[in-house]
N, C-alpha and C positions, 0 to 999 in steps of 0.2 A: 503494502500499501505505498502509497506519494502523496507528497504534499502539493498540492496543485497551486494552491494560493491564500499567503496570507495577509491580514487586513487590520489594522487598527479602526475604529468606529469608538467617538469619540460622542457622548450623549451628557448633558446639561439639564437633570431632572429641579422640578418645583417640591421645595418643603418646606415643612411648622414641623418646630419641634419647643413651641411654649416660650419663645420669648422674642424680643428683636433680635434680626438677622446679625450676627456678626461679622467683622470686616476683619481679611488679612492685609496687609500693609506689604505684601510682595506682588507677583502678578496674579491675576485674578481675583475672585473675592469668594466668601459664602452664601453668597446670595442664589445661588443654585447650586447643587451637589452633581460632581460629575465621574461616573465610568467611562473608563476607558478600558473597552470590550478589542480583546484578538479574538478571532474571529479564522480558524482555520481549515480549508475544503483539502478533501482527499481523493483521487482517482476512482475509492470504493465507494464515491458518494455521501462517503460519511464526515458531516462537520464535529470540529470542534468548538468548542470557546473558552475563550481565558479572560484573564487580567491584570493589565498592567498597572505599576501604579504611575499616578498624572498629577493629581492636585494640580499646583503652580508649573511643575516641569512637562505637564500635557503636550503641550507645541512639540517640544525635544523629546516625548517619547513617542507622539506620534510620527517625528519623523524618521522616527528612530528601527522603529516596526518598519513601514515603510520602502526604507531608503538605505539599509541596510540588514536588517533580521530575514525582509521576505524574500530579498533577492539572495541570501546566504541558503535559504530553508527550501523554496521551492523546488521542485522535483528531486530533494533526499526522500529515503525510504524511513517510514516510521517505524525504530524495530522497539521492541523491549530489552535492550541490553542496554542502555543508558550510554547508547553511544552518537546519537546526534548531538542534543545539548552539550555534553562535553566538548565538541569536538566546533561547535558553534561559538564555543566560550573561549576557546583556543585559538579562534580564527579570527576572534574581536578582543583579545588580549588587551592591548594596547587601550581598551574604551570601556571595557564589561568589566569590573570587578567593583564598582559600585556607579548610579545613576542611571539613567538613558537605556542606554543600549544594557545593560543590567535587566532593569526593570520589563524591557522587551522580552529578552529572554526566559523572565519567569511568567511574562502572561502566555508566552507560548511553548513554556512546559504547564502551565495549568491545559491547556487547548487537548496537546498531547496525551493529558489521563483521561481526559475526557472523553475524545478518543478510541483510546487503551479498552476502557469500560465500555463502550456503546458497540465496541465490534467483540468483544467475551461475553455483553450480555449480561455485565456484573457490573452494578454502582461501584464507585472508587474505593469507595470505603473498606468495602470487601476484597478489593487488587490489594490493596493494604495491609491486608489481616485480619480485620473487621470482624467477627461471627454476626452481627446485629448492629443495626438501630439502637439508640439509646437515648432520653432526652440530654443534652448539653446544656449545662447552667451555663447562665450568660449574667455580662455584667452591665448597664447600661451604660455608654459613651455618651454623656452628654456633650452637648457644645457649651464654648465659652459664655458667661450670664454678665459677668463683672460685677453686680450688685444684690447685695444678701437677699436685697427681695425678690429679684428676677429667681435668683437658685435653689432659692427657696419655694416659689410655685412651682419646677421645671424637676426639683428632685420629690416633690411629694407625688407630681403625676408618677414617677420612674415608681416610685413605690408601690403605688395603686394600681399599674401596670400587670405587680407579681414580681416586680424586681427585688432581689436578695441582697443586689453587691450594683454600685453605683462609682461609678468615675466622674470627678470633674474637671475641668482644665479652667481650673482661676488660682492666682496667684497671689491675692489677701489673704491673711488669716482671716480677716474677720466674716469676708466670702462663706471660707471652707467650716467656718463655726455655725453659720446661718444654717448651710447645707445640715451640719449634723443634727442640730435641733427640728431641724425641720421632717429627718428621716427617723429620728429617733437612735437608741444603742444596740439595736439590733440587725441592721443594715449594715454592711462592711461599704468600709469609705476609700475609695482611690483617688489620689489627685497628679494630675495630669501638666505638667509646667511650661514641656515642649521647649527644652532647654534655653529658660529665661535667665537663669540668676550666671552671673560671670566669674563670681569669686565663692572660695569656701567659705567665709566670714560669715555672707548673705544665707548662704543656705543653712549652715548651721541657726542664726538668727531663725531661722524659719520656720526649723527644725521643733528648737527647743518652743515655738510657739500651738504648732498644731499638734504634738504628739497628744497633747491631751487628748484631742477627735479620735482618739483610737484608729490612727490611719496604718489600712492594710496595707500602699506602699506609696512611694513617694517616685512621681515618673522622669528620669530624667530631667534632675532637676539644673544641670549643669550646659553651660557653653564655651567651647566645643563639647560636642555631643562624643568624640572621640578621646577625650581626656580621662581614659581609663582610671591611670593610677591617682590622677588627683580626686576624683569622684569615689577609689577604694578609701584615703583618706580622709576624705571626707565622713564613708559609713560607717568608719573606726570610730566617729568622735559622736556620734547621733545612733537614737533610741529606733529613729522611724523606718522600718524596710524601705529599700531601693529597689526600682524594674530600671531598667533601659532594653534598647537594642533594635528599634524599631527601623534606628538611618543603617543598621549595621547591611554592608552592601555585599559577602558574601560571608563565603564557613569559616573563614581565618581569621574573621574580624568577630565572629561569636568566639572564637577559639580565645584570644585574644583579651575580647569583656570579660569570660569567666574565670581566664587565667589568672587576671586581675585582682581578682575579690572582689569587683567595684558592685555589684548586684544582687540579692536574693530572691528577683523575678525577672527572669529572660526573655525578651518580650520581637523574635524574629520574625517578619516581616515578611508574609506566604507573595508580597506581590513587588518583592524588591531581593530575595536573600535566595532565588532560584527555583521558584512557584513551590510546588508539592514534593519536589525530591529533593529540594533544598531545605524545605521546611521540616520534613520525615528526617532528613540527616541532623539537623541542628535540634531535634527533640530526641532522637536516642544520646547524642553528646553529652545533650545537657543533663537526662539520666544517669548517663556516665559518673557526672561530676556530682549528683544529687543537688544540681540546684534547679529551682521550680522553673516550669513554664507556661508560659501565658501569651499567646502571640497576639503581634499587634495584626488587627483584624478591623478593620472602622470603616468597611466597604460594604460596598451594598448590590454588588454584580457577582460574577464567576469565582474573585476572591474569598468572599469570605463564606461562600456554598463550599471552596476547596479545602479553607481552613478546619472548616466543619467536621472533612471528608477525613482530615489528618489525624483530628482529634479523636473520633468515632474509633480510629483503629486501633487509638491509645491503649494501655490496659489501665491505666491510671485516669482519675478523673483530671481535666484540665478547664478551667473557667475561661469564655470564649467573649471575645470584644464584639458587641450589639449597638451600633451606632443607635442613638434615640431620637429619634425622628419619624414622620409622616411621611414617603414622598406623593404629591401631587400624583403622578402616574409609575408603576413600576416593570420594568422590562424583562426582570424575571418573575411575572406573573405570583406566583403560589408557589412557587421551589420553596422556599423558606417557612415554618410555621415556626410563630412564635408565642408561647403562650408559658403565663405564671412565669416569666423570669427564665424561661428554657426553650431552647432553640430545637427543632426536628428536619432533622433527614426523610427523605422516602428511599425506597429500596430499587425506583428504575436503575439504568442503565447508564454510565458516564458519572455524571455531578448530577444527573435529574433533573435539567436545565431546563424551567417552562417559557422558551422565551419568546416575549411580545415582539416579532417585529414589526409591528406598525407603532409601536410608543418608542424604538427605537429609532426611526426615522420621522418621527416628530420632533424627537428634540434630539438629532444627530447634529453636532453641528461640524464636523471636516469632513 
């Protein structure tokens, strides 16, 4: 079976999350949410769907898919021995250790697993060694609200939807305190700062202020994201557990982060670190090193579904990140069922995606 086409499809979707929409200071905005699909066709008539990390990098990642990865992949045989992706990674060695070309390869890997499952008439979680589907505990990954009033409203709404775990994207201890008051003491609370602070002193001071709120983890408190040794030193001086890893570009980055003893939770991102193959390898290594896995998966399309397949195949219970919002229209239809703070997969072949081509066409940007 040969690849006949690799196509990037970028869609921007309307959404609501219960508070004024946040804005970014980089290219693009959060007024809509993007999914960067990777559609792979084959000469056997089987189509696979993947997702590459996009966000502000979407224009560059689209170009990486169409101008580099597609030209290298079309005409190649799809195999089950892990030859194709490593070969393409080697051929793009000067550009694929992290960034848009690596994102493109991650999306391709996800699509190839979708094809493999469809060809075998098995769900991907079964190909990965899973024996049955199971409810996946999820945490509601909230958008940044910035004010105590807004975060209280949205946090309570997440609890009302059945979530037992909630992650904030806030920087202010008063806003974090408001969220804890709103959700009560029995809901686990995480805080993601997206590399907001630049000094050890700032982070240690913040940790002293928020540790009373029983924080499950403080995520990426330090910029730059790859200051592993400094993060490890800060971790020794705080009582708040640390999490990081969404900005890892490849498996060696993950090994170095774990070796530095900088984190309690490792967070490889399936649409960045090599797709399903990369996340599976990362999960196995984290297990060997007794570091807890919490995959980065604030996605809305095949990347979230692919992460769920990997989690389903794992022997231990792993919590799954789930973007807390309502889409105006959903291009993957009813693929994912969210109920009482848990996510549910089907036993359909491949990733089991329920692709709505009309929605994709309606909101397509490229």
